[in-house]
Every structure is written in structure tokens, then in C-alpha cells.
C-alpha positions as CSV (number, residue, x, y, z in Angstrom):
1,X,80.6,106.7,22.1
2,X,79.6,110.0,20.5
3,X,76.9,108.2,18.5
4,X,75.4,106.8,21.7
5,X,75.5,110.3,23.4
6,X,73.9,111.9,20.3
7,X,71.3,109.2,20.3
8,X,70.3,109.9,23.9
9,X,70.0,113.6,23.1
10,X,67.8,112.9,20.1
11,X,65.6,110.6,22.2
12,X,65.1,113.5,24.7
13,X,64.3,115.8,21.8
14,X,61.6,113.4,20.4
15,X,60.1,112.8,23.8
16,X,59.8,116.5,24.4
17,X,58.1,116.9,21.0
18,X,55.7,114.1,21.8
19,X,54.9,115.6,25.2
20,X,54.5,119.1,23.8
21,X,57.0,120.3,26.3
22,X,58.5,123.4,24.7
23,X,61.0,124.0,27.5
24,X,62.4,120.5,27.4
25,X,62.5,120.5,23.6
26,X,64.6,123.7,23.6
27,X,67.0,122.3,26.2
28,X,67.5,119.1,24.2
29,X,68.0,121.1,21.0
30,X,70.5,123.3,22.7
31,X,72.4,120.3,24.0
32,X,72.8,118.9,20.5
33,X,74.0,122.3,19.1
34,X,76.4,122.6,22.0
35,X,77.9,119.2,21.2
36,X,78.3,120.1,17.5
37,X,80.1,123.3,18.5
38,X,82.4,121.4,20.9
39,X,83.2,119.0,18.1
40,X,84.1,122.0,15.8
41,X,81.2,121.1,13.4
42,X,80.6,124.8,12.8
43,X,78.5,124.4,9.6
44,X,76.2,121.9,11.2
45,X,75.8,123.9,14.4
46,X,75.0,127.0,12.4
47,X,72.3,125.2,10.4
48,X,70.7,123.9,13.6
49,X,70.8,127.3,15.2
50,X,69.1,128.9,12.2
51,X,66.5,126.1,12.1
52,X,65.7,126.5,15.7
53,X,65.3,130.3,15.4
54,X,63.5,130.3,12.0
55,X,60.5,132.5,12.1
56,X,61.3,134.0,15.5
57,X,61.9,137.7,15.9
58,X,64.7,138.2,18.3
59,X,63.3,141.3,20.0
60,X,59.8,139.8,20.3
61,X,61.1,136.5,21.7
62,X,63.8,137.6,24.0
63,X,63.5,134.7,26.5
64,X,64.1,132.0,23.9
65,X,66.8,134.0,22.1
66,X,68.6,134.5,25.4
67,X,68.5,130.8,26.2
68,X,69.8,129.9,22.8
69,X,72.8,132.3,23.0
70,X,73.7,130.7,26.3
71,X,75.4,127.9,24.5
72,X,78.9,129.3,24.6
73,X,81.6,128.1,22.2
74,X,84.2,126.0,24.0
75,X,87.9,125.2,23.9
76,X,88.1,121.8,22.1
77,X,91.0,120.7,24.3
78,X,89.8,121.4,27.8
79,X,86.1,122.3,27.3
80,X,86.5,125.8,28.8
81,X,83.8,128.3,27.8
82,X,85.2,131.1,25.5
83,X,82.3,133.5,26.4
84,X,80.5,134.5,29.6
85,X,76.9,135.4,29.1
86,X,75.4,138.1,31.3
87,X,71.8,139.2,31.7
88,X,72.4,142.9,31.2
89,X,70.5,145.3,33.4
90,X,70.3,149.0,32.9
91,X,72.9,150.7,35.3
92,X,71.2,152.8,38.0
93,X,73.5,155.7,37.1
94,X,75.5,156.2,33.9
95,X,77.3,159.4,32.7
96,X,78.9,160.1,29.3
97,X,80.9,162.9,27.9
98,X,78.9,165.1,25.6
99,X,80.5,163.6,22.5
100,X,80.1,160.0,23.7
101,X,76.5,160.7,24.8
102,X,75.5,161.7,21.3
103,X,77.1,158.7,19.7
104,X,75.6,156.2,22.1
105,X,72.1,157.8,21.6
106,X,72.7,157.4,17.8
107,X,73.6,153.7,18.2
108,X,70.4,153.0,20.1
109,X,68.3,155.0,17.6
110,X,69.8,153.1,14.6
111,X,69.1,149.7,16.1
112,X,65.6,150.5,17.4
113,X,64.7,151.8,13.9
114,X,66.8,149.3,12.0
115,X,63.9,148.2,9.8
116,X,63.5,151.8,8.5
117,X,67.2,151.9,7.6
118,X,67.1,148.5,5.9
119,X,64.1,149.5,3.9
120,X,66.3,152.1,2.2
121,X,69.3,149.8,1.8
122,X,71.2,150.8,4.9
123,X,72.2,148.9,8.0
124,X,72.6,150.0,11.6
125,X,76.2,150.5,12.8
126,X,77.3,147.3,14.5
127,X,81.1,147.3,15.0
128,X,82.6,149.8,17.6
129,X,85.8,150.6,19.2
130,X,85.5,152.0,22.8
131,X,88.8,153.5,23.9
132,X,90.0,155.5,26.8
133,X,91.6,155.1,30.3
134,X,90.3,152.5,32.7
135,X,87.3,153.3,34.8
136,X,85.6,155.7,32.4
137,X,82.6,153.6,31.4
138,X,83.5,151.3,28.5
139,X,82.3,148.1,30.0
140,X,79.3,149.8,31.7
141,X,78.2,151.2,28.4
142,X,78.3,147.8,26.8
143,X,76.0,146.5,29.5
144,X,73.8,149.6,29.0
145,X,73.4,149.0,25.3
146,X,72.6,145.3,25.8
147,X,69.9,146.2,28.4
148,X,68.4,148.9,26.3
149,X,68.2,146.6,23.2
150,X,67.0,143.6,25.1
151,X,70.0,141.5,24.2
152,X,72.3,139.3,26.4
153,X,75.9,140.5,26.9
154,X,78.5,138.0,25.8
155,X,81.9,138.8,27.3
156,X,85.0,137.2,25.6
157,X,87.2,135.3,28.1
158,X,90.7,136.3,27.0
159,X,92.2,133.8,29.4
160,X,90.4,131.0,27.6
161,X,90.7,132.4,24.1
162,X,94.5,133.0,24.1
163,X,96.2,129.6,23.8
164,X,99.8,128.4,23.8
165,X,98.8,125.8,21.2
166,X,99.6,126.8,17.6
167,X,96.5,127.9,15.8
168,X,94.1,127.5,18.7
169,X,93.7,131.2,19.4
170,X,92.7,131.8,15.8
171,X,90.3,128.9,15.9
172,X,88.7,130.3,19.1
173,X,88.1,133.7,17.5
174,X,86.5,132.0,14.5
175,X,84.0,130.2,16.9
176,X,83.2,133.4,18.8
177,X,82.5,135.4,15.7
178,X,80.4,132.5,14.3
179,X,78.4,132.5,17.5
180,X,77.8,136.3,17.4
181,X,76.8,136.1,13.7
182,X,74.1,133.5,14.3
183,X,72.7,134.5,17.7
184,X,71.7,138.0,18.8
185,X,74.0,139.5,21.5
186,X,76.2,142.4,22.4
187,X,79.7,140.9,22.1
188,X,82.2,142.6,24.3
189,X,85.9,142.0,23.6
190,X,87.7,143.9,26.4
191,X,91.4,144.5,26.1
192,X,91.1,143.9,22.4
193,X,94.7,145.1,21.8
194,X,95.8,141.7,23.2
195,X,94.4,140.1,20.0
196,X,94.9,142.9,17.4
197,X,98.4,144.2,17.9
198,X,100.4,145.5,14.9
199,X,101.8,142.7,12.8
200,X,105.2,144.3,12.4
201,X,106.4,143.2,15.8
202,X,110.1,142.0,15.3
203,X,109.7,139.4,18.0
204,X,106.7,137.8,16.4
205,X,107.2,134.2,15.1
206,X,104.1,134.1,13.0
207,X,101.4,133.3,15.5
208,X,100.6,137.0,16.1
209,X,100.1,137.5,12.4
210,X,97.8,134.5,12.3
211,X,95.7,135.7,15.2
212,X,95.4,139.3,13.9
213,X,94.5,138.0,10.4
214,X,91.8,135.8,12.0
215,X,90.5,138.9,14.0
216,X,90.4,140.9,10.7
217,X,88.6,138.1,8.9
218,X,86.1,137.8,11.8
219,X,85.4,141.6,11.6
220,X,84.9,141.4,7.8
221,X,82.5,138.5,8.2
222,X,80.6,140.0,11.1
223,X,77.1,140.8,9.6
224,X,75.7,142.7,12.6
225,X,72.2,142.0,11.5
226,X,71.2,141.2,15.1
227,X,74.3,141.6,17.1
228,X,76.7,144.4,18.1
229,X,80.5,144.0,18.4
230,X,82.3,146.2,20.9
231,X,86.1,146.1,21.1
232,X,87.3,148.0,24.2
233,X,90.9,149.1,24.8
234,X,93.0,151.3,27.0
235,X,95.9,151.0,24.5
236,X,94.3,151.6,21.1
237,X,97.6,152.8,19.7
238,X,98.8,149.2,19.7
239,X,96.1,148.2,17.2
240,X,97.1,147.0,13.8
241,X,96.4,149.8,11.3
242,X,94.2,147.5,9.2
243,X,91.8,147.2,12.1
244,X,90.7,150.8,12.3
245,X,88.8,151.0,9.0
246,X,86.7,148.0,10.0
247,X,85.0,149.8,12.8
248,X,81.7,151.5,12.0
249,X,82.4,154.1,14.7
250,X,85.1,154.9,17.3
251,X,83.9,156.3,20.6
252,X,86.2,157.9,23.1
253,X,85.6,157.5,26.9
254,X,87.5,160.4,28.4
255,X,87.9,161.2,32.1
256,X,84.9,163.2,33.2
257,X,84.9,167.0,32.8
258,X,84.1,169.2,35.8
259,X,80.3,169.4,35.3
260,X,80.1,165.6,35.0
261,X,82.3,165.1,38.1
262,X,80.0,167.3,40.1
263,X,76.8,165.6,38.8
264,X,78.3,162.2,39.6
265,X,79.4,163.2,43.1
266,X,75.9,164.6,43.8
267,X,74.3,161.4,42.6
268,X,76.5,159.3,44.8
269,X,75.8,161.5,47.8
270,X,72.1,161.4,47.3
271,X,70.4,160.7,50.7
272,X,73.6,161.7,52.6
273,X,73.6,164.9,54.7
274,X,76.4,167.0,53.2
275,X,77.9,170.1,54.6
276,X,80.1,172.4,52.5
277,X,80.8,172.9,48.8
278,X,81.4,170.3,46.1
279,X,83.6,172.7,44.2
280,X,86.9,172.0,45.9
281,X,86.4,168.2,45.7
282,X,85.4,168.5,42.0
283,X,88.7,170.4,41.3
284,X,90.8,167.9,43.2
285,X,89.2,165.0,41.3
286,X,90.3,166.4,37.9
287,X,92.6,163.4,37.1
288,X,90.2,160.8,38.4
289,X,88.0,158.4,36.4
290,X,84.4,157.7,37.3
291,X,85.5,154.5,39.0
292,X,88.0,156.4,41.1
293,X,85.4,159.0,42.1
294,X,83.0,156.3,43.1
295,X,85.6,154.6,45.2
296,X,86.5,157.9,47.0
297,X,82.9,158.9,47.7
298,X,81.8,155.5,48.9
299,X,84.9,155.2,51.2
300,X,84.1,158.6,52.6
301,X,80.4,157.6,53.3
302,X,81.5,154.4,55.0
303,X,83.9,156.3,57.2
304,X,81.1,158.6,58.2
305,X,78.9,155.7,59.1
306,X,81.6,153.8,61.0
307,X,82.4,156.9,63.1
308,X,78.7,157.3,63.8
309,X,78.6,160.8,62.3
310,X,75.4,162.0,60.7
311,X,77.0,164.6,58.3
312,X,79.6,164.3,55.6
313,X,81.8,167.4,55.0
314,X,84.0,168.7,52.2
315,X,87.1,168.1,54.3
316,X,86.2,164.4,54.6
317,X,86.1,164.1,50.8
318,X,89.3,166.0,50.4
319,X,91.1,163.7,52.9
320,X,89.9,160.6,51.1
321,X,91.0,162.0,47.7
322,X,94.5,162.6,49.1
323,X,94.6,159.0,50.5
324,X,93.5,157.6,47.2
325,X,95.9,159.6,45.1
326,X,98.8,158.8,47.4
327,X,98.1,155.0,47.2
328,X,97.8,155.1,43.4
329,X,101.1,157.1,43.1
330,X,103.0,154.6,45.3
331,X,101.6,151.7,43.2
332,X,102.7,153.4,40.0
333,X,106.2,154.0,41.3
334,X,106.6,150.4,42.4
335,X,105.3,149.2,39.0
336,X,107.8,151.5,37.2
337,X,110.7,150.3,39.4
338,X,109.7,146.6,38.7
339,X,109.9,147.2,35.0
340,X,113.4,148.6,35.1
């Protein structure tokens, strides 16, 4: 059966070549590579990917590179995609802490001038840990880097990668790292602590060690010549100690300081008539993430529109901040009670 299917794909490939139809040729070639990946023929798939890309510069041929990387590795049991591919667009607004801003600028500089570094025997940093509380810009920054470098963003699907079948999770990781090594992308592994926990867990029956070892091997084998790996976590303290030295850099995404909170609020209120001072709202938002602040400000604007007011005042923001904090505190109390 497989021979018949492969024969059909080869026929389409030859017909596209005969007709000088580059688009159809690429689709047929990708279909054959996809079938090889699904059948766990990693070596064959890698050779075909390299042959298809040979002589093409990733940054100068973005459209074809993007199409090629959209052949995601799959779960061999149920055919589920292990990656989502996203056309990364530059966020309209993005804020960093002063320390993170410098590091992100350095990442971009190293990759944009990678040929200069390689000429002198060095390589751009390619393996990063983004850590910090939720809503502080880790995922948004991954999208930003992909957009700035003209690369697709590949998001690891943890629900598909983590399997109850012995050995499957490690196999999935192998396929994902192989894909990132052979096709240019920014690979985002969110909640990476789920796959890289310390191996001294007394409840582990061996599978955790196998998964962590596969993760470490994938990191060691990740060349980063064209791709960037970003592991993001809110619980970096759970990581196996052996993982830390494998990152080229660790970037903290802390809750925004006062100056950043004020700048972000002003950006969100751009075009809205505002009466009062931002100062009290900035102070009250001290514990909030960028995501929280955005929620509060947008909800306040929507309330202003729905009540047919033409002006937003400081007291409106303060009222929404109180509502948001109260709801979060209640949710945390319920969560704590449920765990007892």
C-alpha cells in the first residue's frame, strides 16, 4: 500500500518537473518528506530536506523556506502534529525590562551579522531560556524574534508530545529537534519544565529520566546554524541541573517596573481622552504583569464606550484594578483550598 502511495507522489513530482511548475514540484516534494517523517525514516527525510534546500539561502528565500518548514513531525500512532507553525508578525507594541532589552537586541545583532562571527570562528547564540511569571512577554518575544529574523515560529504542542506510551515522548522530542536542525525556524518550547524536570524525583519510574535525557541530547545536538531554540518556563527552579549549562543565555522576564507600566498604560490609552493622572494607577498596578495591565485598561475602555462616556478618568482605572485583583485573589484561594 505504501509503495502505491509513494508511487503516486513520485508521479506528481515528475509531472511538476515536466511542466516547469515550481509550486507543484515543491508541494509534491514536501508530501514525500512528510511521509518519510511520519514513517520515522529520519535519515531519509533529513537527506531529502537538505537536497531540496541545497543552494538556497534561508533569509533570501523566505517563502520557500517557510513552506518547507510547514511539514510538522507527527505522532506515529495517531498522526497528530507535534508542532504548530505560525507566521510571526512584529507585535504592534512590545516592552522589555532594561536588562532583557539589551539581551534581545544582542540576539538580533548576532544573528543578523552571523556571517561576520562565523568568519572568525564563532557562532550566534541559539539556545535560550526565557523565565519569569506568566504574562510578562516570553511568548510575545519569541514571536518578535521570529518576525525580525524573517523566520516561521514553531510552537511545540505539549499535549501531543507528552505520551502515555513508553518511549514515545522521547521519540517525539527527537523528531522535533531533528526538524529544527534541518529547517530554519524559531522553535518555542513553552512550559519546558514539563519535559526537563530534575531526574531525582522519588516517584519517577524511569520514563522521566528517559525524557530528560532525550531533551539534553536534543540540546547537545542542536546546531543552531539557522534556527533558534527558546525554552520558556514559569517554574525554572524545577529544571534538571544539567540543563542550565546547555543554554547560551538565560533571559529573565520580570514584572514591569514603574516607568514601563506608565509607558504601557499610555500606549494602550493612545487615542482615548483621559482625565487625571496615571501615577496612582501605576502604583496600584505594581504587582501586575503586562498581560494583566492590558486586561485592566481594555476593560476600562470598553466600560467607557458601553456607558457612552467620552472621557476615561483615573477613578475608572482604579475601580477596574480593584475588580481584577479581587477576582485573582479569589481564584488563588480556591486553588489553594482545592490542593489541600
